[in-house]
N, C-alpha and C positions, 0 to 999 in steps of 0.2 A: 764109590771108590775111595773110601776113607782108610786112613792108616790107624784108626782107633779100634779098640776091642772092648768087650764088657769090662765094667769097672770093678775093681777089687780094693782091698785095703791099701792105704797109702804107705809106701816105704819111708824110711827115714830120709830126710833131705827134700821131701816134697812139701810145698807150701800148704798151709791149712786151707781147706776147701777144695783141694785137688785130690785125685785118686790115681791109682795105677792098675794095670791089668796084671795077671799072674806072672807075666814076663818082666814086670817092673816098669811098663811104659805108662806115664801119666796120661789120663784121658782128658784132663782140663775141666774147667768149670763150664756148665751148660750155657751160661750167659755168654761166655767168650766164644764158644762154638756158634752160637746164634748170630752174634753181630759179625763175626768173621764170614759166615756163610752169606749173610745179607750183603756184605760188600762185594760178593761175586755177582750179585744180581745186575748191577748196571752194565758191566761188560757183557754179561750173558744176554741182556736185553738188546744191546747193540748188535750182537751176532744174530739173534732171533729176527730183529727187524730187517737187518741186511739180507738175511736168507729169504724173508718174505718178499722183499723187493725184487728178488731174483726172477719173479714171474714176468717182470717187464724187460728182461734181457732179450735183445735181438742181435743177430749177427752183424759183424762189421769187420773191416780190414781183412786180415788173413782168413777169417771165418768164411768169407765168401768163396775162397778157393778150396777150403777143406770140405765143405758140404757137398758140392757136386762130385768130387773125387771119391769120397767115401760112399756116396749114394750109388755111383756107377760101378766102382771097382772094389768096394769093401775096404776093410781096415788093411788088408794085405796090400791093396793098391796104393794106399797112402804110405805104408812102410817102404814099399819099393820106390816111390817118388822121393821120399826123404833120403833114402840111402844112396840112390843112384843119381839124383838130380839136385836136391835142395841143399841139404846140410849134413847128412849122415847120421842124424839123431834118430835112431830106430826106436828107442824107448819113448822118445817124445811123440813119434808117430803113433805108437800103440796107445798112449794116453789120449792124444787128440782124437784118434779114431774111436775110442771108447765112448766119448760123449757125442761126437759128430755122427755116430751111427744112428742116434735118435733124432738127428736133424735139429729143428728148433727146440723141441722139448729137452734135448740134451743140454742146450745152453741155459735153459730156464732152471733145470734141476741142479746144474753144476755148482752154483753158489752154496746151496744147502748142503750138498754132499761134501764139498771141499771144506766148508766151514766146520761141519761136525768132525771131519777127519782131523783137522788141525787141532781142535779142542781136545779130542779124544787122545791123540798122540801125546800132546803136551801134558795133559792130566795124568796119563799113565806114567810118563817119565818122571813127573814130579813126585807121585806117590812112591814109585819104586826107588827113586834116588834117596828119598828121605828114609825109607825103610833100610836101604843098604847102608846108609850112614848111621843107622840105629838112633834116629831122631823121631820123637813123637810130637805131633802138632795137634791143635784143636781141629775138630771136624770142620771141613770147609776150607781150610787154609790151602791144601794142595789144589783144590778147585779154583780158589781165588788167584793163585799164582798162574794156573793155566789159562783162566778166563782173561785175566789182565794182559798176559803176554799175547794171547790170540787177538784181543781187541786192538792193542797198540800196533801189533804187526800188520793187521789187515786194514785198520781204519784211521790210523794217525798219519798216514802217508799223504803226500800232496795230490795223488790221483788214485782214489779208492777204486774207481771203475776199472782201471788197468791192473790193479793189484788183485781185486777180488772178483769182479764181474766178468772180465774178459777171459774166457777159458784158455785161449791160446797163450796169453801172457802168464796166467796162473800156473799152467802146466810147465812152463819153461823157467819161471823164476820164483813163484810163491810156494808151490807144493814141494819142489825138490829139497829145500833145507828142512822141511818138516819130515819128509821121508827119511832124510839122513838121521834125524832125531829118533825115528822109530827103530833104527838099528840098535839104539841103546837099550831097548826093552829086553831082548834076549841076553844082553851083557849083564844087565842088572838082576835078571832072574837066575843067571847061571850059578848053580851050586855043585852039581855033579860033573863028572867027566863028560857025560853025554850032553849035558846042558852047555858046557863050555865049547864043545865041538860044534853044537848048533849055533852058538853065538858067533863063533869065528866064521862059520859057513855063511850065515846071514850077512855078516859084515862084508865078506868078499862079494857076494851076489848083489847086495844093495849098492855097494860102491861101483861095481861094474855097470849096473843099471843107471845110476846117477850120472856116470861119465857119458853115457849116450842119451841122456835126458837134458842136461844143462852143463855146459862147460864151466860156467861161473861157479855153480854149486860144487862141482868136482874140485875146483881150486880151493874153495873154502874147506871142504872135507879134508883134503890132503894137508893143508896148513894146520888145521885143528889136530889131526892125528900126529903130525910131526911135533907139534908143541906138547901133546900129551906124552909122546915118547921121551922128550927132553926132560919133563918134570917128573916122570914116573919114578925115577930113582929116589926122589925125596917125598913125593906126594902119595905114592901107592905103597901099601904094606908089602913087606917082603914075600909073604905067603901068596899074594895075588899078582905080584909084579910080572912073573913070567907069562902068565895067561893074558894079562892086560897088554903086554907088549906084543904078544902073538896076535891078539885081536886088532891092535893098531896096524901091525904089519900086514895083516890080511886085508884090512880096509884100503891101505895104500896100494897093495898089489892088485886088488880088484879095480881100483880107479885107473891104474896104469893099463890094465888089460882092456877096460872099456874105452879108455882114451885112444888106444891103438886101433880098435875097431872104428872109432869115429874118425880119427885123423886119416886113416888109409882108405876111407870110403870115397867113391867117386863124387858123392854129393858134397862132402866136405872140401874136396879139391875144387869143385865148381864154385863153391861159396867163397873160398879164399881168393880165387882168381877174379870173381865178380866184384868183390869189394877191395881188392888189393891188400888182403890181410895176410900176406906171406910173412914168414919169420923175419926176413930182413927188414920189412916195414915195421913190424911190431917192435923190434929192438932198435929202431932208428932213434937217435937222440931227440929229434923233434917230436916224434910220436910219444916217447916216454915222458918228455917234459910236458906236452899237452895233456897227457893222461894224468900226470901229477897235479896240474892246475885244476883239471876237471874233478879229480877226487877231493881236492881241497874244498872246492865249491860244494860238492855233495856232503862232505863232512860238516861244513858250516850249516848247511840247510838242515841236516839231521840233528846236530847238537842243539840248534836253536829251536827245535820243535819241542816245546816245553812239556807236551803231554807225555813224553817218555819218562818223565819223573814218576809216573804212576808205577812203572816197573820197579824203581828204587823204593817207592813206598811199600809195595807188596813185599819186597825183599826185606825191608826193615821189620815189618810185622812178623815175618818168618823168624828173623833173628831174635825178636823180643819174646816170641811165644813158644819157640821150640824147646824141648828138653831131651836129655839123653834117656836111654831105655831104663836106667836105674833111677830116674827122677831128678838127677842133678842138672845144673845149668851147663850147657856146652860152652866151650871157649872157641875163639877163632882157630882155624887150622894152624899148625905150627909153622907152615911155610906159606902163609897167606900172601905175603908180599911177592913171593915167587909166582904163585898162581895168578895174582892180579897182573903182574908185569907180563906174564906169558899170554894171558887173555887179551890184553891191550895190544901187544905186538902182533898177535895172530890176527886180530880184527883189522888193524891198519894195513898189514902186509897183504892179507887176502882181499881186502877192499880195493887196494891199489891195483893188484894183479887182475882183478875182475874188470876194473876200468880200462886197463891196458888192452885186454883182448876184445873189449867191446868198442874201443875207440875207432878202429879202422872202419867199422860198419856205421856207427852213429856220429862220428866226428865230435864237434863241439856240443852237439845236442845230447851227449851222454850225461851231462850234468843238468840238463833241463828238467823241470818238474814233470813235463809231459813224458819223460823217459824214466820216471822213478821206478818202474817195474824192474829195471836193471839193478837197482840197489837191493832188492829184496833177498838176493842170494846171500848177502852177509848182514842184512838188517835184523833177521831173527837172532843171529849170534849177538848183535849189539844189544837187543832187548834182554836176552838171557844174561849177558854179562852185567847189565845194569841191575837186574834182580839179584844176581850174586853179590855185587858190590853193596847193594842195600842190605842183604843178609849179614855181611861182615860189619856194616855200620850198626845194624840192630844189635848184634852181639856186643859191640863196643859200648853202645849206649846202656845196654842192660848191665854191663859190668861196672861202669863207672857212675851212672846216674842213680840218685837216691830214689827217684820216682820215674816210672816209665809211662804212666798214664798220659801225660801231655804228648809224648812222642807217638803213642798209639792213636790219640785223637787226631793229630796232624796227619798221620799217614792214612787214617780212615777217610778223612776229608779229602785228601788228594786222590784217593782211589775213586771217589765219586766225581770230583771236579774234572779230572782228566777225560771223563766220558762225555762231558757236556758239549765241548766243541765238535768232536766226531759225530755226536748225535744230531746236531744242527746241520752239519755238512751232509750227513747221510740222508736226512729228511729232504734237503734241497735236491740231492742227487736222485732220490726216489721219484720226486716230482718230475724232474727232467727225463728220467728213464720212462716214466709212464707216458709222457707227452710224445717221446720218440716212438715208443711201442705202438701207440695208436696210429701215428702217421705211417710207420713201417708196415703195419698190418694192412692198412688201406692200399698202400703202394704194392705190397706183395699180391693182394687180390687183383689189382689192376694188371700187373705184369703177367700173372698166371692166366687171367682171362684173355688177355691180348695174345699170348702165345698159343692158347687153345683155339683162338679164332684164326690162327694162321699168320699172325704178324711176325716179322723177322727182325724188325728194328723198332725199339720203343724208347721213349724218354725215361730217364731215371733222375729223381731229385735227391740230392745229397741230404742225408740225415745224420748230422755230426753230433756226437756226445763225448765229452771229456777228451777232446782233441784226438779222437779216433780217426784213422784214415778212411776216406770214402772216395769213390770215383769222382773225377773232375775237380780234384783239389788244385791248389796253386792257381786260382783264377780260372779253372776249367782246363788247364794245360795238361795235367797228369791224368791219364786214363785209368791206370791201375787203381783198384781191382775191378774195373769195369768189365774186362773180359771174363772174369770169374762170375760176376753177376749175370752176364748174358748166358754163360754156360749153365748156371743153376736153373734159369727159366727157359732153357732150350731156345735161346735167341741167337741171332748172328752178331748183334751188337746192341749196346744201349747208348743213347745220346744224352747230352747234358740237359736235364729237365728243369734247371734253375729258371726262375722268372726272368724274362727278357732275353733268354738264349734260345 
């Protein structure tokens, strides 16, 4: 998936040792393409190792309740439960049902499938965006951008298990922003009237789907589209401006339509009543102030995670190595300050609004590292903006520095170093997951054999990983999701099987 094509004679303005294709796009030096591609290997290795560790995933928390419902009533039964009872997220129920239909195997394959999906979408968007901007890069640079963004998004978080391995959380907060990015693919490919109509249709349908999948991601989508509309007058060429604005308006309209389906559902009403998340509470000064404090804590935790500098480094390499289609050096966009300001404001406002709607349910825990999955709805936007800022920095360095080799060396080193910490944490997590899986499988066999022998009440030992909820938490006082565990094994009840109880 490269944006390079066969090499031809170099046009005027291309450095010695470089070449261009018949359209005038420089292909770059083979050595550059080699080391750039090599830099993509560490984040790709992280993704491969994490996907391999997925075989040790076992259900926990909400998974206990999804499994028996899908087993007994199918995906449609789960959709009905979500719409009429739980939260109104019908798209969420469809995606949960898609992996829960395969029971334990669905949980084990989910990390691989979702990881490949994230990488593929971001890679495709990177390639198409560079082509649309008529920029040529060395082979491997779009892959480096996608791989680094994927690795940082999934593995630089405080709790990788809840971000990547817990399917229920991933469906609600990790995959939705990636699916939103996938709607850019038809937009970037659109050339004809039919292609543009398809792009607008996809935007409307995807936005409506996301609104019934994740309220937080829907907020981020609307804020990004509103910001795009605001800057389109200066940042988008006049020939494409009308279509672009129609595409943004379609996305907003789709989000509103999906939000209406969600908000008016009986399940959403039940959820708001259950957690006291009515509009009057959301807009109460105390709730808004507490949400602001929580978002400030989240912001500090995110900004001080130094591994995200890898996105900046990858962006700087893009700015240092890209060229225009005619072989000349590109300059920063004429309105780069407007784009930067719009991106920052969009990130801050959408992040705060996401915290506002999550606060009634999670309270002060919304900023805890154990609840970091709630940050993912706008975390991908943060990583992408860092890469964009790095690209602007790279263009500036290229324009004013006499030699760019030192900057390239520093960025290359950072792309490798930022993967070291997540690799160590991932190794430790894999060990913990394997230990839990062995105990889980032994207990699973014991419970199934006991139920087959006619037992109606059996002990259950808590098997906690990465602060996931299990039955008999809070010193054994909280039973949930014990009832779902009993239902899965066809028991009347499970008792606390902790030693000494």
